mmCIF file of the N, C-alpha and C atoms, coordinates in Angstrom:
data_MODEL
# 
_entry.id   MODEL 
# 
loop_
_atom_site.group_PDB 
_atom_site.id 
_atom_site.type_symbol 
_atom_site.label_atom_id 
_atom_site.label_alt_id 
_atom_site.label_comp_id 
_atom_site.label_asym_id 
_atom_site.label_entity_id 
_atom_site.label_seq_id 
_atom_site.pdbx_PDB_ins_code 
_atom_site.Cartn_x 
_atom_site.Cartn_y 
_atom_site.Cartn_z 
_atom_site.occupancy 
_atom_site.B_iso_or_equiv 
_atom_site.pdbx_formal_charge 
_atom_site.auth_seq_id 
_atom_site.auth_comp_id 
_atom_site.auth_asym_id 
_atom_site.auth_atom_id 
_atom_site.pdbx_PDB_model_num 
ATOM 1   N N  . MET A 1 1  ? -23.637 -16.736 -1.298 1.00 0.00 ? 1  MET A N  1 
ATOM 2   C CA . MET A 1 1  ? -23.902 -15.345 -0.848 1.00 0.00 ? 1  MET A CA 1 
ATOM 3   C C  . MET A 1 1  ? -24.548 -14.481 -1.918 1.00 0.00 ? 1  MET A C  1 
ATOM 4   N N  . SER A 1 2  ? -25.449 -13.775 -1.818 1.00 0.00 ? 2  SER A N  1 
ATOM 5   C CA . SER A 1 2  ? -26.453 -13.237 -2.813 1.00 0.00 ? 2  SER A CA 1 
ATOM 6   C C  . SER A 1 2  ? -25.287 -11.839 -2.627 1.00 0.00 ? 2  SER A C  1 
ATOM 7   N N  . CYS A 1 3  ? -25.582 -11.201 -4.298 1.00 0.00 ? 3  CYS A N  1 
ATOM 8   C CA . CYS A 1 3  ? -24.897 -9.751  -4.248 1.00 0.00 ? 3  CYS A CA 1 
ATOM 9   C C  . CYS A 1 3  ? -26.181 -8.827  -4.197 1.00 0.00 ? 3  CYS A C  1 
ATOM 10  N N  . ASN A 1 4  ? -27.220 -8.838  -3.283 1.00 0.00 ? 4  ASN A N  1 
ATOM 11  C CA . ASN A 1 4  ? -28.420 -8.025  -3.071 1.00 0.00 ? 4  ASN A CA 1 
ATOM 12  C C  . ASN A 1 4  ? -27.730 -6.832  -2.254 1.00 0.00 ? 4  ASN A C  1 
ATOM 13  N N  . PRO A 1 5  ? -27.657 -5.447  -2.952 1.00 0.00 ? 5  PRO A N  1 
ATOM 14  C CA . PRO A 1 5  ? -27.465 -4.710  -2.071 1.00 0.00 ? 5  PRO A CA 1 
ATOM 15  C C  . PRO A 1 5  ? -28.507 -4.106  -1.031 1.00 0.00 ? 5  PRO A C  1 
ATOM 16  N N  . ASP A 1 6  ? -29.523 -4.497  -1.117 1.00 0.00 ? 6  ASP A N  1 
ATOM 17  C CA . ASP A 1 6  ? -30.409 -4.357  0.035  1.00 0.00 ? 6  ASP A CA 1 
ATOM 18  C C  . ASP A 1 6  ? -30.181 -5.464  1.565  1.00 0.00 ? 6  ASP A C  1 
ATOM 19  N N  . ASN A 1 7  ? -28.985 -5.761  1.187  1.00 0.00 ? 7  ASN A N  1 
ATOM 20  C CA . ASN A 1 7  ? -28.812 -6.971  2.324  1.00 0.00 ? 7  ASN A CA 1 
ATOM 21  C C  . ASN A 1 7  ? -29.130 -6.349  3.421  1.00 0.00 ? 7  ASN A C  1 
ATOM 22  N N  . ASN A 1 8  ? -29.213 -6.971  4.837  1.00 0.00 ? 8  ASN A N  1 
ATOM 23  C CA . ASN A 1 8  ? -29.174 -6.221  5.815  1.00 0.00 ? 8  ASN A CA 1 
ATOM 24  C C  . ASN A 1 8  ? -27.648 -6.441  6.625  1.00 0.00 ? 8  ASN A C  1 
ATOM 25  N N  . GLN A 1 9  ? -26.471 -7.097  6.184  1.00 0.00 ? 9  GLN A N  1 
ATOM 26  C CA . GLN A 1 9  ? -25.325 -7.338  6.365  1.00 0.00 ? 9  GLN A CA 1 
ATOM 27  C C  . GLN A 1 9  ? -24.535 -6.085  6.266  1.00 0.00 ? 9  GLN A C  1 
ATOM 28  N N  . GLY A 1 10 ? -23.650 -5.776  7.548  1.00 0.00 ? 10 GLY A N  1 
ATOM 29  C CA . GLY A 1 10 ? -22.832 -4.487  7.495  1.00 0.00 ? 10 GLY A CA 1 
ATOM 30  C C  . GLY A 1 10 ? -21.631 -4.492  6.206  1.00 0.00 ? 10 GLY A C  1 
ATOM 31  N N  . PHE A 1 11 ? -20.598 -3.519  6.542  1.00 0.00 ? 11 PHE A N  1 
ATOM 32  C CA . PHE A 1 11 ? -19.564 -3.977  4.894  1.00 0.00 ? 11 PHE A CA 1 
ATOM 33  C C  . PHE A 1 11 ? -18.613 -4.943  5.397  1.00 0.00 ? 11 PHE A C  1 
ATOM 34  N N  . TRP A 1 12 ? -18.202 -4.954  6.617  1.00 0.00 ? 12 TRP A N  1 
ATOM 35  C CA . TRP A 1 12 ? -17.286 -6.028  6.904  1.00 0.00 ? 12 TRP A CA 1 
ATOM 36  C C  . TRP A 1 12 ? -17.230 -7.368  7.485  1.00 0.00 ? 12 TRP A C  1 
ATOM 37  N N  . SER A 1 13 ? -19.107 -7.630  7.499  1.00 0.00 ? 13 SER A N  1 
ATOM 38  C CA . SER A 1 13 ? -19.362 -8.482  7.244  1.00 0.00 ? 13 SER A CA 1 
ATOM 39  C C  . SER A 1 13 ? -19.521 -9.264  5.707  1.00 0.00 ? 13 SER A C  1 
ATOM 40  N N  . ARG A 1 14 ? -19.726 -8.330  4.802  1.00 0.00 ? 14 ARG A N  1 
ATOM 41  C CA . ARG A 1 14 ? -20.028 -8.615  3.378  1.00 0.00 ? 14 ARG A CA 1 
ATOM 42  C C  . ARG A 1 14 ? -18.454 -8.883  2.962  1.00 0.00 ? 14 ARG A C  1 
ATOM 43  N N  . VAL A 1 15 ? -17.528 -8.201  3.270  1.00 0.00 ? 15 VAL A N  1 
ATOM 44  C CA . VAL A 1 15 ? -15.968 -8.670  3.031  1.00 0.00 ? 15 VAL A CA 1 
ATOM 45  C C  . VAL A 1 15 ? -15.868 -9.615  3.334  1.00 0.00 ? 15 VAL A C  1 
ATOM 46  N N  . PHE A 1 16 ? -15.716 -10.071 4.989  1.00 0.00 ? 16 PHE A N  1 
ATOM 47  C CA . PHE A 1 16 ? -15.447 -11.043 5.068  1.00 0.00 ? 16 PHE A CA 1 
ATOM 48  C C  . PHE A 1 16 ? -16.089 -12.433 4.623  1.00 0.00 ? 16 PHE A C  1 
ATOM 49  N N  . HIS A 1 17 ? -17.145 -12.232 4.170  1.00 0.00 ? 17 HIS A N  1 
ATOM 50  C CA . HIS A 1 17 ? -17.671 -13.519 3.673  1.00 0.00 ? 17 HIS A CA 1 
ATOM 51  C C  . HIS A 1 17 ? -17.414 -13.505 1.973  1.00 0.00 ? 17 HIS A C  1 
ATOM 52  N N  . LEU A 1 18 ? -17.183 -12.532 1.791  1.00 0.00 ? 18 LEU A N  1 
ATOM 53  C CA . LEU A 1 18 ? -16.750 -12.633 0.223  1.00 0.00 ? 18 LEU A CA 1 
ATOM 54  C C  . LEU A 1 18 ? -15.454 -13.172 0.266  1.00 0.00 ? 18 LEU A C  1 
ATOM 55  N N  . TYR A 1 19 ? -14.444 -13.057 1.048  1.00 0.00 ? 19 TYR A N  1 
ATOM 56  C CA . TYR A 1 19 ? -13.158 -13.797 1.244  1.00 0.00 ? 19 TYR A CA 1 
ATOM 57  C C  . TYR A 1 19 ? -13.245 -15.281 1.696  1.00 0.00 ? 19 TYR A C  1 
ATOM 58  N N  . TYR A 1 20 ? -14.127 -15.532 2.503  1.00 0.00 ? 20 TYR A N  1 
ATOM 59  C CA . TYR A 1 20 ? -14.300 -16.257 3.110  1.00 0.00 ? 20 TYR A CA 1 
ATOM 60  C C  . TYR A 1 20 ? -14.455 -17.628 2.010  1.00 0.00 ? 20 TYR A C  1 
ATOM 61  N N  . ASP A 1 21 ? -15.901 -17.315 1.418  1.00 0.00 ? 21 ASP A N  1 
ATOM 62  C CA . ASP A 1 21 ? -16.295 -17.856 0.456  1.00 0.00 ? 21 ASP A CA 1 
ATOM 63  C C  . ASP A 1 21 ? -15.064 -18.363 -0.729 1.00 0.00 ? 21 ASP A C  1 
ATOM 64  N N  . GLY A 1 22 ? -14.643 -17.589 -1.425 1.00 0.00 ? 22 GLY A N  1 
ATOM 65  C CA . GLY A 1 22 ? -13.217 -17.126 -2.041 1.00 0.00 ? 22 GLY A CA 1 
ATOM 66  C C  . GLY A 1 22 ? -12.647 -18.438 -1.408 1.00 0.00 ? 22 GLY A C  1 
ATOM 67  N N  . PHE A 1 23 ? -11.855 -18.105 -0.130 1.00 0.00 ? 23 PHE A N  1 
ATOM 68  C CA . PHE A 1 23 ? -10.606 -19.040 -0.243 1.00 0.00 ? 23 PHE A CA 1 
ATOM 69  C C  . PHE A 1 23 ? -11.442 -20.749 0.343  1.00 0.00 ? 23 PHE A C  1 
ATOM 70  N N  . ARG A 1 24 ? -12.656 -20.497 0.814  1.00 0.00 ? 24 ARG A N  1 
ATOM 71  C CA . ARG A 1 24 ? -13.315 -22.000 0.735  1.00 0.00 ? 24 ARG A CA 1 
ATOM 72  C C  . ARG A 1 24 ? -13.171 -22.797 -0.467 1.00 0.00 ? 24 ARG A C  1 
ATOM 73  N N  . SER A 1 25 ? -13.530 -22.178 -1.517 1.00 0.00 ? 25 SER A N  1 
ATOM 74  C CA . SER A 1 25 ? -13.407 -22.750 -2.932 1.00 0.00 ? 25 SER A CA 1 
ATOM 75  C C  . SER A 1 25 ? -12.484 -22.888 -3.871 1.00 0.00 ? 25 SER A C  1 
ATOM 76  N N  . MET A 1 26 ? -11.005 -22.653 -3.008 1.00 0.00 ? 26 MET A N  1 
ATOM 77  C CA . MET A 1 26 ? -9.907  -22.588 -3.901 1.00 0.00 ? 26 MET A CA 1 
ATOM 78  C C  . MET A 1 26 ? -9.508  -24.328 -3.546 1.00 0.00 ? 26 MET A C  1 
ATOM 79  N N  . THR A 1 27 ? -8.405  -24.525 -4.829 1.00 0.00 ? 27 THR A N  1 
ATOM 80  C CA . THR A 1 27 ? -7.874  -25.693 -4.654 1.00 0.00 ? 27 THR A CA 1 
ATOM 81  C C  . THR A 1 27 ? -6.300  -25.387 -4.772 1.00 0.00 ? 27 THR A C  1 
ATOM 82  N N  . VAL A 1 28 ? -5.728  -24.909 -5.995 1.00 0.00 ? 28 VAL A N  1 
ATOM 83  C CA . VAL A 1 28 ? -4.495  -24.325 -5.830 1.00 0.00 ? 28 VAL A CA 1 
ATOM 84  C C  . VAL A 1 28 ? -4.071  -23.263 -5.004 1.00 0.00 ? 28 VAL A C  1 
ATOM 85  N N  . GLY A 1 29 ? -5.264  -22.400 -5.188 1.00 0.00 ? 29 GLY A N  1 
ATOM 86  C CA . GLY A 1 29 ? -5.216  -21.243 -4.288 1.00 0.00 ? 29 GLY A CA 1 
ATOM 87  C C  . GLY A 1 29 ? -4.186  -21.245 -3.027 1.00 0.00 ? 29 GLY A C  1 
ATOM 88  N N  . LYS A 1 30 ? -4.933  -22.662 -2.263 1.00 0.00 ? 30 LYS A N  1 
ATOM 89  C CA . LYS A 1 30 ? -4.722  -22.924 -0.788 1.00 0.00 ? 30 LYS A CA 1 
ATOM 90  C C  . LYS A 1 30 ? -3.052  -22.867 -0.463 1.00 0.00 ? 30 LYS A C  1 
ATOM 91  N N  . THR A 1 31 ? -2.564  -23.591 -1.422 1.00 0.00 ? 31 THR A N  1 
ATOM 92  C CA . THR A 1 31 ? -1.223  -24.005 -1.641 1.00 0.00 ? 31 THR A CA 1 
ATOM 93  C C  . THR A 1 31 ? -0.409  -22.890 -1.748 1.00 0.00 ? 31 THR A C  1 
ATOM 94  N N  . LEU A 1 32 ? -0.763  -21.702 -2.481 1.00 0.00 ? 32 LEU A N  1 
ATOM 95  C CA . LEU A 1 32 ? 0.071   -20.962 -3.205 1.00 0.00 ? 32 LEU A CA 1 
ATOM 96  C C  . LEU A 1 32 ? 0.438   -19.969 -1.822 1.00 0.00 ? 32 LEU A C  1 
ATOM 97  N N  . TRP A 1 33 ? -0.933  -19.638 -1.062 1.00 0.00 ? 33 TRP A N  1 
ATOM 98  C CA . TRP A 1 33 ? -1.153  -19.187 0.014  1.00 0.00 ? 33 TRP A CA 1 
ATOM 99  C C  . TRP A 1 33 ? -0.194  -19.419 1.511  1.00 0.00 ? 33 TRP A C  1 
ATOM 100 N N  . LEU A 1 34 ? -0.667  -20.542 1.241  1.00 0.00 ? 34 LEU A N  1 
ATOM 101 C CA . LEU A 1 34 ? 0.485   -21.111 2.352  1.00 0.00 ? 34 LEU A CA 1 
ATOM 102 C C  . LEU A 1 34 ? 2.281   -21.064 1.888  1.00 0.00 ? 34 LEU A C  1 
ATOM 103 N N  . ILE A 1 35 ? 2.533   -21.263 0.629  1.00 0.00 ? 35 ILE A N  1 
ATOM 104 C CA . ILE A 1 35 ? 3.867   -20.792 0.422  1.00 0.00 ? 35 ILE A CA 1 
ATOM 105 C C  . ILE A 1 35 ? 3.966   -19.183 0.349  1.00 0.00 ? 35 ILE A C  1 
ATOM 106 N N  . ILE A 1 36 ? 3.209   -18.279 0.157  1.00 0.00 ? 36 ILE A N  1 
ATOM 107 C CA . ILE A 1 36 ? 3.398   -16.905 0.604  1.00 0.00 ? 36 ILE A CA 1 
ATOM 108 C C  . ILE A 1 36 ? 3.480   -16.606 2.049  1.00 0.00 ? 36 ILE A C  1 
ATOM 109 N N  . ALA A 1 37 ? 2.681   -17.566 2.780  1.00 0.00 ? 37 ALA A N  1 
ATOM 110 C CA . ALA A 1 37 ? 2.862   -17.431 4.171  1.00 0.00 ? 37 ALA A CA 1 
ATOM 111 C C  . ALA A 1 37 ? 4.337   -17.840 4.939  1.00 0.00 ? 37 ALA A C  1 
ATOM 112 N N  . ILE A 1 38 ? 4.561   -18.762 4.386  1.00 0.00 ? 38 ILE A N  1 
ATOM 113 C CA . ILE A 1 38 ? 5.879   -19.443 4.797  1.00 0.00 ? 38 ILE A CA 1 
ATOM 114 C C  . ILE A 1 38 ? 7.208   -18.677 4.367  1.00 0.00 ? 38 ILE A C  1 
ATOM 115 N N  . LYS A 1 39 ? 6.919   -17.966 3.048  1.00 0.00 ? 39 LYS A N  1 
ATOM 116 C CA . LYS A 1 39 ? 8.071   -16.977 2.677  1.00 0.00 ? 39 LYS A CA 1 
ATOM 117 C C  . LYS A 1 39 ? 8.077   -15.882 3.618  1.00 0.00 ? 39 LYS A C  1 
ATOM 118 N N  . LEU A 1 40 ? 6.717   -15.117 4.222  1.00 0.00 ? 40 LEU A N  1 
ATOM 119 C CA . LEU A 1 40 ? 6.668   -13.917 4.790  1.00 0.00 ? 40 LEU A CA 1 
ATOM 120 C C  . LEU A 1 40 ? 7.426   -14.182 6.750  1.00 0.00 ? 40 LEU A C  1 
ATOM 121 N N  . PHE A 1 41 ? 7.175   -15.484 6.919  1.00 0.00 ? 41 PHE A N  1 
ATOM 122 C CA . PHE A 1 41 ? 7.663   -16.138 8.010  1.00 0.00 ? 41 PHE A CA 1 
ATOM 123 C C  . PHE A 1 41 ? 9.206   -15.759 7.780  1.00 0.00 ? 41 PHE A C  1 
ATOM 124 N N  . ILE A 1 42 ? 10.030  -16.332 6.970  1.00 0.00 ? 42 ILE A N  1 
ATOM 125 C CA . ILE A 1 42 ? 11.424  -16.591 6.747  1.00 0.00 ? 42 ILE A CA 1 
ATOM 126 C C  . ILE A 1 42 ? 11.194  -15.120 6.738  1.00 0.00 ? 42 ILE A C  1 
ATOM 127 N N  . PHE A 1 43 ? 11.314  -14.012 5.793  1.00 0.00 ? 43 PHE A N  1 
ATOM 128 C CA . PHE A 1 43 ? 11.715  -12.922 5.735  1.00 0.00 ? 43 PHE A CA 1 
ATOM 129 C C  . PHE A 1 43 ? 11.639  -12.042 6.871  1.00 0.00 ? 43 PHE A C  1 
ATOM 130 N N  . PHE A 1 44 ? 10.327  -11.968 7.967  1.00 0.00 ? 44 PHE A N  1 
ATOM 131 C CA . PHE A 1 44 ? 9.878   -11.083 8.767  1.00 0.00 ? 44 PHE A CA 1 
ATOM 132 C C  . PHE A 1 44 ? 10.697  -11.834 10.178 1.00 0.00 ? 44 PHE A C  1 
ATOM 133 N N  . VAL A 1 45 ? 10.494  -13.050 10.398 1.00 0.00 ? 45 VAL A N  1 
ATOM 134 C CA . VAL A 1 45 ? 11.206  -13.621 11.614 1.00 0.00 ? 45 VAL A CA 1 
ATOM 135 C C  . VAL A 1 45 ? 12.886  -14.087 11.580 1.00 0.00 ? 45 VAL A C  1 
ATOM 136 N N  . ILE A 1 46 ? 12.778  -15.427 10.299 1.00 0.00 ? 46 ILE A N  1 
ATOM 137 C CA . ILE A 1 46 ? 14.268  -16.130 10.820 1.00 0.00 ? 46 ILE A CA 1 
ATOM 138 C C  . ILE A 1 46 ? 14.843  -14.943 10.276 1.00 0.00 ? 46 ILE A C  1 
ATOM 139 N N  . ILE A 1 47 ? 15.140  -13.897 9.095  1.00 0.00 ? 47 ILE A N  1 
ATOM 140 C CA . ILE A 1 47 ? 16.084  -12.998 8.573  1.00 0.00 ? 47 ILE A CA 1 
ATOM 141 C C  . ILE A 1 47 ? 16.235  -11.680 9.735  1.00 0.00 ? 47 ILE A C  1 
ATOM 142 N N  . LYS A 1 48 ? 15.238  -11.552 10.258 1.00 0.00 ? 48 LYS A N  1 
ATOM 143 C CA . LYS A 1 48 ? 15.609  -10.302 11.522 1.00 0.00 ? 48 LYS A CA 1 
ATOM 144 C C  . LYS A 1 48 ? 16.503  -10.906 11.993 1.00 0.00 ? 48 LYS A C  1 
ATOM 145 N N  . LEU A 1 49 ? 16.105  -12.231 12.899 1.00 0.00 ? 49 LEU A N  1 
ATOM 146 C CA . LEU A 1 49 ? 16.997  -13.055 13.694 1.00 0.00 ? 49 LEU A CA 1 
ATOM 147 C C  . LEU A 1 49 ? 18.443  -12.967 13.599 1.00 0.00 ? 49 LEU A C  1 
ATOM 148 N N  . LEU A 1 50 ? 18.924  -13.671 12.447 1.00 0.00 ? 50 LEU A N  1 
ATOM 149 C CA . LEU A 1 50 ? 19.899  -13.649 11.973 1.00 0.00 ? 50 LEU A CA 1 
ATOM 150 C C  . LEU A 1 50 ? 20.450  -12.508 11.599 1.00 0.00 ? 50 LEU A C  1 
ATOM 151 N N  . PHE A 1 51 ? 20.118  -11.743 10.863 1.00 0.00 ? 51 PHE A N  1 
ATOM 152 C CA . PHE A 1 51 ? 20.906  -10.417 10.093 1.00 0.00 ? 51 PHE A CA 1 
ATOM 153 C C  . PHE A 1 51 ? 20.491  -8.785  11.020 1.00 0.00 ? 51 PHE A C  1 
ATOM 154 N N  . PHE A 1 52 ? 19.877  -9.026  11.923 1.00 0.00 ? 52 PHE A N  1 
ATOM 155 C CA . PHE A 1 52 ? 19.534  -7.952  12.918 1.00 0.00 ? 52 PHE A CA 1 
ATOM 156 C C  . PHE A 1 52 ? 19.135  -8.257  14.097 1.00 0.00 ? 52 PHE A C  1 
ATOM 157 N N  . PRO A 1 53 ? 20.547  -8.729  14.539 1.00 0.00 ? 53 PRO A N  1 
ATOM 158 C CA . PRO A 1 53 ? 20.318  -8.533  16.141 1.00 0.00 ? 53 PRO A CA 1 
ATOM 159 C C  . PRO A 1 53 ? 20.059  -7.303  17.225 1.00 0.00 ? 53 PRO A C  1 
ATOM 160 N N  . ASN A 1 54 ? 19.521  -7.392  18.262 1.00 0.00 ? 54 ASN A N  1 
ATOM 161 C CA . ASN A 1 54 ? 19.264  -6.091  18.988 1.00 0.00 ? 54 ASN A CA 1 
ATOM 162 C C  . ASN A 1 54 ? 21.177  -5.547  19.127 1.00 0.00 ? 54 ASN A C  1 
ATOM 163 N N  . PHE A 1 55 ? 20.803  -4.500  19.001 1.00 0.00 ? 55 PHE A N  1 
ATOM 164 C CA . PHE A 1 55 ? 22.503  -4.100  18.514 1.00 0.00 ? 55 PHE A CA 1 
ATOM 165 C C  . PHE A 1 55 ? 22.427  -3.070  20.281 1.00 0.00 ? 55 PHE A C  1 
ATOM 166 N N  . LEU A 1 56 ? 21.419  -2.442  20.424 1.00 0.00 ? 56 LEU A N  1 
ATOM 167 C CA . LEU A 1 56 ? 21.858  -1.820  21.741 1.00 0.00 ? 56 LEU A CA 1 
ATOM 168 C C  . LEU A 1 56 ? 21.995  -2.547  22.868 1.00 0.00 ? 56 LEU A C  1 
ATOM 169 N N  . ASN A 1 57 ? 20.965  -3.615  22.797 1.00 0.00 ? 57 ASN A N  1 
ATOM 170 C CA . ASN A 1 57 ? 21.589  -4.582  23.976 1.00 0.00 ? 57 ASN A CA 1 
ATOM 171 C C  . ASN A 1 57 ? 23.029  -5.112  24.344 1.00 0.00 ? 57 ASN A C  1 
ATOM 172 N N  . SER A 1 58 ? 23.662  -5.259  23.473 1.00 0.00 ? 58 SER A N  1 
ATOM 173 C CA . SER A 1 58 ? 24.861  -5.659  23.246 1.00 0.00 ? 58 SER A CA 1 
ATOM 174 C C  . SER A 1 58 ? 25.990  -4.204  23.552 1.00 0.00 ? 58 SER A C  1 
ATOM 175 N N  . LYS A 1 59 ? 25.364  -2.934  23.344 1.00 0.00 ? 59 LYS A N  1 
ATOM 176 C CA . LYS A 1 59 ? 26.277  -1.791  24.163 1.00 0.00 ? 59 LYS A CA 1 
ATOM 177 C C  . LYS A 1 59 ? 26.090  -1.452  25.006 1.00 0.00 ? 59 LYS A C  1 
ATOM 178 N N  . CYS A 1 60 ? 24.315  -1.275  24.907 1.00 0.00 ? 60 CYS A N  1 
ATOM 179 C CA . CYS A 1 60 ? 24.084  -0.573  26.648 1.00 0.00 ? 60 CYS A CA 1 
ATOM 180 C C  . CYS A 1 60 ? 22.941  -1.658  27.727 1.00 0.00 ? 60 CYS A C  1 
ATOM 181 N N  . SER A 1 61 ? 22.909  -1.360  28.736 1.00 0.00 ? 61 SER A N  1 
ATOM 182 C CA . SER A 1 61 ? 22.431  -1.843  29.876 1.00 0.00 ? 61 SER A CA 1 
ATOM 183 C C  . SER A 1 61 ? 20.707  -1.495  30.309 1.00 0.00 ? 61 SER A C  1 
ATOM 184 N N  . THR A 1 62 ? 20.680  -0.043  30.320 1.00 0.00 ? 62 THR A N  1 
ATOM 185 C CA . THR A 1 62 ? 19.860  0.431   30.535 1.00 0.00 ? 62 THR A CA 1 
ATOM 186 C C  . THR A 1 62 ? 19.150  1.271   29.748 1.00 0.00 ? 62 THR A C  1 
ATOM 187 N N  . GLU A 1 63 ? 17.782  1.684   29.930 1.00 0.00 ? 63 GLU A N  1 
ATOM 188 C CA . GLU A 1 63 ? 17.351  2.555   28.632 1.00 0.00 ? 63 GLU A CA 1 
ATOM 189 C C  . GLU A 1 63 ? 17.918  4.182   28.606 1.00 0.00 ? 63 GLU A C  1 
ATOM 190 N N  . GLN A 1 64 ? 18.663  4.116   29.610 1.00 0.00 ? 64 GLN A N  1 
ATOM 191 C CA . GLN A 1 64 ? 19.285  5.986   29.570 1.00 0.00 ? 64 GLN A CA 1 
ATOM 192 C C  . GLN A 1 64 ? 20.303  5.917   28.902 1.00 0.00 ? 64 GLN A C  1 
ATOM 193 N N  . GLU A 1 65 ? 21.408  4.508   28.943 1.00 0.00 ? 65 GLU A N  1 
ATOM 194 C CA . GLU A 1 65 ? 22.402  4.533   28.035 1.00 0.00 ? 65 GLU A CA 1 
ATOM 195 C C  . GLU A 1 65 ? 21.907  3.996   26.815 1.00 0.00 ? 65 GLU A C  1 
ATOM 196 N N  . LYS A 1 66 ? 21.109  3.434   26.461 1.00 0.00 ? 66 LYS A N  1 
ATOM 197 C CA . LYS A 1 66 ? 20.625  3.559   25.073 1.00 0.00 ? 66 LYS A CA 1 
ATOM 198 C C  . LYS A 1 66 ? 19.955  5.014   24.706 1.00 0.00 ? 66 LYS A C  1 
ATOM 199 N N  . SER A 1 67 ? 19.696  5.826   25.397 1.00 0.00 ? 67 SER A N  1 
ATOM 200 C CA . SER A 1 67 ? 18.901  6.988   24.642 1.00 0.00 ? 67 SER A CA 1 
ATOM 201 C C  . SER A 1 67 ? 20.278  7.752   24.392 1.00 0.00 ? 67 SER A C  1 
ATOM 202 N N  . GLU A 1 68 ? 20.877  7.760   25.231 1.00 0.00 ? 68 GLU A N  1 
ATOM 203 C CA . GLU A 1 68 ? 22.445  8.452   25.338 1.00 0.00 ? 68 GLU A CA 1 
ATOM 204 C C  . GLU A 1 68 ? 23.436  7.865   23.898 1.00 0.00 ? 68 GLU A C  1 
ATOM 205 N N  . TYR A 1 69 ? 23.370  6.621   23.748 1.00 0.00 ? 69 TYR A N  1 
ATOM 206 C CA . TYR A 1 69 ? 24.296  6.244   22.839 1.00 0.00 ? 69 TYR A CA 1 
ATOM 207 C C  . TYR A 1 69 ? 23.523  6.705   21.521 1.00 0.00 ? 69 TYR A C  1 
ATOM 208 N N  . VAL A 1 70 ? 22.552  6.450   21.336 1.00 0.00 ? 70 VAL A N  1 
ATOM 209 C CA . VAL A 1 70 ? 21.750  6.527   20.156 1.00 0.00 ? 70 VAL A CA 1 
ATOM 210 C C  . VAL A 1 70 ? 21.836  8.431   19.806 1.00 0.00 ? 70 VAL A C  1 
ATOM 211 N N  . ARG A 1 71 ? 21.996  9.475   20.634 1.00 0.00 ? 71 ARG A N  1 
ATOM 212 C CA . ARG A 1 71 ? 21.958  10.930  20.510 1.00 0.00 ? 71 ARG A CA 1 
ATOM 213 C C  . ARG A 1 71 ? 23.241  10.993  20.347 1.00 0.00 ? 71 ARG A C  1 
ATOM 214 N N  . HIS A 1 72 ? 24.272  10.563  20.726 1.00 0.00 ? 72 HIS A N  1 
ATOM 215 C CA . HIS A 1 72 ? 25.695  10.626  20.400 1.00 0.00 ? 72 HIS A CA 1 
ATOM 216 C C  . HIS A 1 72 ? 26.067  10.368  19.134 1.00 0.00 ? 72 HIS A C  1 
ATOM 217 N N  . GLN A 1 73 ? 25.172  8.963   18.682 1.00 0.00 ? 73 GLN A N  1 
ATOM 218 C CA . GLN A 1 73 ? 25.383  8.307   17.424 1.00 0.00 ? 73 GLN A CA 1 
ATOM 219 C C  . GLN A 1 73 ? 25.042  9.387   16.101 1.00 0.00 ? 73 GLN A C  1 
ATOM 220 N N  . LEU A 1 74 ? 24.019  10.046  16.478 1.00 0.00 ? 74 LEU A N  1 
ATOM 221 C CA . LEU A 1 74 ? 23.285  11.086  15.550 1.00 0.00 ? 74 LEU A CA 1 
ATOM 222 C C  . LEU A 1 74 ? 24.054  11.969  15.627 1.00 0.00 ? 74 LEU A C  1 
ATOM 223 N N  . VAL A 1 75 ? 24.422  13.024  16.582 1.00 0.00 ? 75 VAL A N  1 
ATOM 224 C CA . VAL A 1 75 ? 25.281  14.119  16.730 1.00 0.00 ? 75 VAL A CA 1 
ATOM 225 C C  . VAL A 1 75 ? 26.701  14.150  16.082 1.00 0.00 ? 75 VAL A C  1 
ATOM 226 N N  . THR A 1 76 ? 27.231  13.076  16.688 1.00 0.00 ? 76 THR A N  1 
ATOM 227 C CA . THR A 1 76 ? 28.595  13.269  16.369 1.00 0.00 ? 76 THR A CA 1 
ATOM 228 C C  . THR A 1 76 ? 28.965  12.915  14.707 1.00 0.00 ? 76 THR A C  1 
ATOM 229 N N  . ASP A 1 77 ? 30.232  13.101  14.457 1.00 0.00 ? 77 ASP A N  1 
ATOM 230 C CA . ASP A 1 77 ? 31.084  12.550  13.140 1.00 0.00 ? 77 ASP A CA 1 
ATOM 231 C C  . ASP A 1 77 ? 31.738  11.502  12.818 1.00 0.00 ? 77 ASP A C  1 
ATOM 232 N N  . ASP A 1 78 ? 31.572  10.443  13.954 1.00 0.00 ? 78 ASP A N  1 
ATOM 233 C CA . ASP A 1 78 ? 32.478  9.790   13.697 1.00 0.00 ? 78 ASP A CA 1 
ATOM 234 C C  . ASP A 1 78 ? 32.663  8.648   12.572 1.00 0.00 ? 78 ASP A C  1 
# 
């Protein structure tokens, strides 16, 4: 890809091609990005499932009960 500013491609197309060409020519970087992707998957999916269960579904069954429970927890000082 040339760096000609008079190129007829749009901004997003040029950004895409910049990253596409950069990732295509990477060797070690691909492995590092794979490690980053695996870590993000672990952080956002696995840890959420293990440490942040859906608390309201265990306490309430309907949307009305959930909203009342949250309102009660926010208003009272228990």
